[in-house]
C-alpha positions, 0 to 999 in steps of 0.5 A: 499499499502506498501514496502516489503523486506526480506531474506531466509538464508538456510545456517543459517549463521545469528542469529535472531538478525542479520536477523532482523537487515538486514530485518529492514535495507532493509525495511527502504530503502522503508519508502517512500512506507510506512511512517505510520508503519514498522515491521519485523518478524523473524523465526531463525530456518527456516532462514527467515526474512520478513520486511514491511513498511506500508502506511495505506489505509484500516483498519488504526489501529494497527491490520493492522500491518505487517508482518501479522501472520494467526490465526493458526500461519502457514502463515506469509505474508508481503503484498504490494497492495490492494484486492478490493474485500476483503469484499466479500472474508471476508464474504465467510471466515466468513461463513467458521468460520474465525474470525477477529482481524481488518479490513484490506485486508491483514488479509483477504488475509492471512486467505484465503491463509491458508484455500484455499491454495495459488493459489485458494486464488490468483485466488479469489482476484481482486487487485494489489499486490506483496507479500511474504508468508512463509508457516511454515508447509511446510517450504516454501517461496512464492514470488507473483506478481499480474496479470498485474504487477502493483506492483513490486517485485525483488529478487536475491542471495546476498552471500548465502542468497536470498533477495527480495524487492519492489525496488532494492535500498532495496537490496543495503542496504545489506552488502554483495550486490555487484552489477554488471552491466548486459550489455544486460539489458543496451542494452534493456534499450537503445532500449525501455527506460526501462528494461523489466522484468524479467531482471534488471540492475544487473546481478543475480537480477530479477523481479518476472513477472506478474502472477508468483509465485516463491517458495523456500524451506527452504533447497534450495542450495544457488544460485539455481533458485526458482521454477516458476509457473503461477496462471494467464497467459496473453496468456491464457487469450487472447486465451480464449477471442479471441476464444469467441468474443462478437457478441452483437450490438454496443449499447449493447457492449457500455452498458456492457463496461460502466457497467463493468468499473463502477464496477471497479471504484466503487471498487477502491474508497473504502478506509479509507483515502481521494481518488482523481483522476488524470485528464489530460482531455483526454478520459481515465482519464475523463471517470474514473472521470465521473464514480467516480462522480456517487459514490462519496458523495462529489465533487471528488478531481482532480489534473492536472499539467500544463506546460508553453509550450502550445504544452505539456499543457493539463491543460485547457482541464482538467479544462473544464472537471472538471468544467462540472463534478463539481469536487474540481479541483487543477491545478498547473502550473509548470515552466520549471525550476521547472520541470527541478529541479526534474531531479537529483532525477530521478535515485534515484526514479527509481533505475533501469534505466528508461527514459520515460520522462513522468516520470516528470509530473507523479512525479509532479502531484503525489506530488500535489495530495499527499497534499490532498489525499492518494489514486488517481485513474488514467486512465492508461491502457485504451490505451493498452486495447482499441487501443488508440495510434495513431500507432493503428490507422495507422500502419496496414493500412500503412503496407498493402498499402506498400506491393505493393512496392518491399521490397528493394524499400519500405525499401529505401523509409523508410530510406529516410523518416527517414533521412529528417531533421525536419526543412524541414518538420515542417517549411513548415507544419506550413506555410501550417497550417496557410494558411489552417485556422489552420488545421495543423498536429501536430508534422509532422516531428515525424509522417514522421519519424515513417512512415519511420520506418514502411516502412523500417521494415522487417515484422510486428513485426519489424515494431512494434519494430521500433515504440517503440524503441529509439536506434534501434541498441543499440549495436552501442552506446555500442561499439558492432554494430548489437549485438542481444539483444533479443525481448522486450517480449517473442519470437513470437513462444510463442505469441497467434495466432491473426488475425491482425496487430493491435491485435498483437500490442495490445498483445505486449502492454499488456505484454511489454509496459504496465508492463515495462514502464507505470506501472513502471512509475506510481508506482515509481512516486506515491510511492516516494510521499507516494501516492497510485494509482489505475487503474480501466482499469486493473480490471480483468473483464475490461481486459477480456472484452476488449479482447472479443470485436471486433476490430471495436468496439475499432478502428472504421474508424480510431477513437481510443478507439471508445467504450470508447468515446461512454461511455464518451459522456453519461457523458461529451460533446464530444467537451470537449474531442475530440482533437488530442492525446497529450500524457503526454510528455515533450519538451525534444529535445528543453530542451536539446538544451536550459536549459538542455544543460549544464547538457547534455554537462557535462554528454556527455563529451567524458571523462565522457563517457570513465570513465563510461566504458559502452558507446562508445563515438563516436556514442554518441557524433555524435548523440549529434552534429546532435541533436544540429545542428537540422539535426535530432531530437534525444531528446529521444535517448539522454535522454536515454543516459543521464539518464543512465549516471546519473544512473551510477553516482548515483549507481556505479555498477561494469561494 
């Protein structure tokens, strides 16, 4: 795992020394991603400089140094990621005459590109990666990102030079970088608590998209867009998978899911450094761990962060799973103060605005794990592939049952449910729970609000958007109510043809929520601690199989992730993992009324909002008052605003 950076200077304004110095400063901004080694490669005649910071995981010696040059000298690469099947690729290349200097997967990738060509080499690779490849013969620079977007890569013209890097903070190391805020990106951030690719917070700076290759010839004119091709397409994969769904028995499908996932886990345990696992005690992380234990020669090291507030604490559940599987388990109980103390660091770690509050526990568990391991496996991706979110279980049913109502009446009912004060729901629900021997509904006010959002929607796509939105009309807080900000992902006309509402939600999760929120959260949290995370559920074979499964194998009689539960019950008693989905959240709403209130009051003061020049103080202050008085629970919406304010303070782009 590494951090990568570099420059293409088609104007040849910089000499070799200055090119190297700028690439080196960009790479040094990523030292947290690669504390073990650093390097720069420069071709002054071509105007190219590649930089790298290395976290050594496979092939630890100096032969893994990057940027790496192929045996012939034609191909040079700076690489961030892991190729899990590099051993098989190495043997194929040996049969074709390749000879090796070291044992790294980077060397295998470079030689595969040289012998087979870029796209055939990428097609052969199973892994997570972002890389820049210089083709010295054709004088071309390629920027590449993995299929699902596990590893980040950004690019943009900085003056007359094209710059690229793993994180935006690296671009800011360039003397000519003059960041200008992209207000459309801000609007999308306020809606979704993240900035969806290819956008970033900065005008003129973009993210390479999952499965994309960008190509720049050495003679490109400054300011021109790179050529874009796709070596892998989520839409194409989904269309092919759904055209040929699996018709096997449920037992056979459970067997196949276990087999394919087991192979993915085993491949991700290969490393020359200690490997552990995050464990929440939920279905996905417990299943990954159970399969790890099959292949481990010693107890697997597992890590959980516990919190003082029981409603958000899964540490006891995780400890029970760990005890059953015999792991070397570490639980760190974190006080509210310790969790709150990391908040000032968030805008630096997530240098594009990011406000998924589960970033805090993810950051804390990454820091705990890094004390003992360099690589940690995680269960991320299971929910998005196997229908694991509560909305997957109930939204389609609610939407279809509500269609007997005239649309105006349905929308009015939805708006009414969404405006009920939380206290009028949660208080009676607690009383009812006590009277019914504890058979209570978790977070009833939140569930009622979500149901209201679905009923108030115009159509299915609008209902999904409402459920994954915070500020439904972000223009309201930007001083332009009703302004169109565009969809979270591609226009509906470009979606694959899918049979049901739940399938459509899973598609949108796959190409939107997963890469733009979940994977950004995990990558930045872990890499800030110099920890590599590996996600077996995102193995290409697992993803393709998940999309071939009939929906009733993923979602059966309202039970989410049914097939994964069947696999897990072969390894862990159901009683240890059968409980309502909790999520990796935090009591943000309560914190804002309590220990975070002074911080929030300062950032939400009318003068601060006006000084920022981005947000309209009136609707923000109104929302703050409604939250403090308990009329509405707007913790997530206000968290977005607070993170944006803190981000603007930290990075100060031109507005």
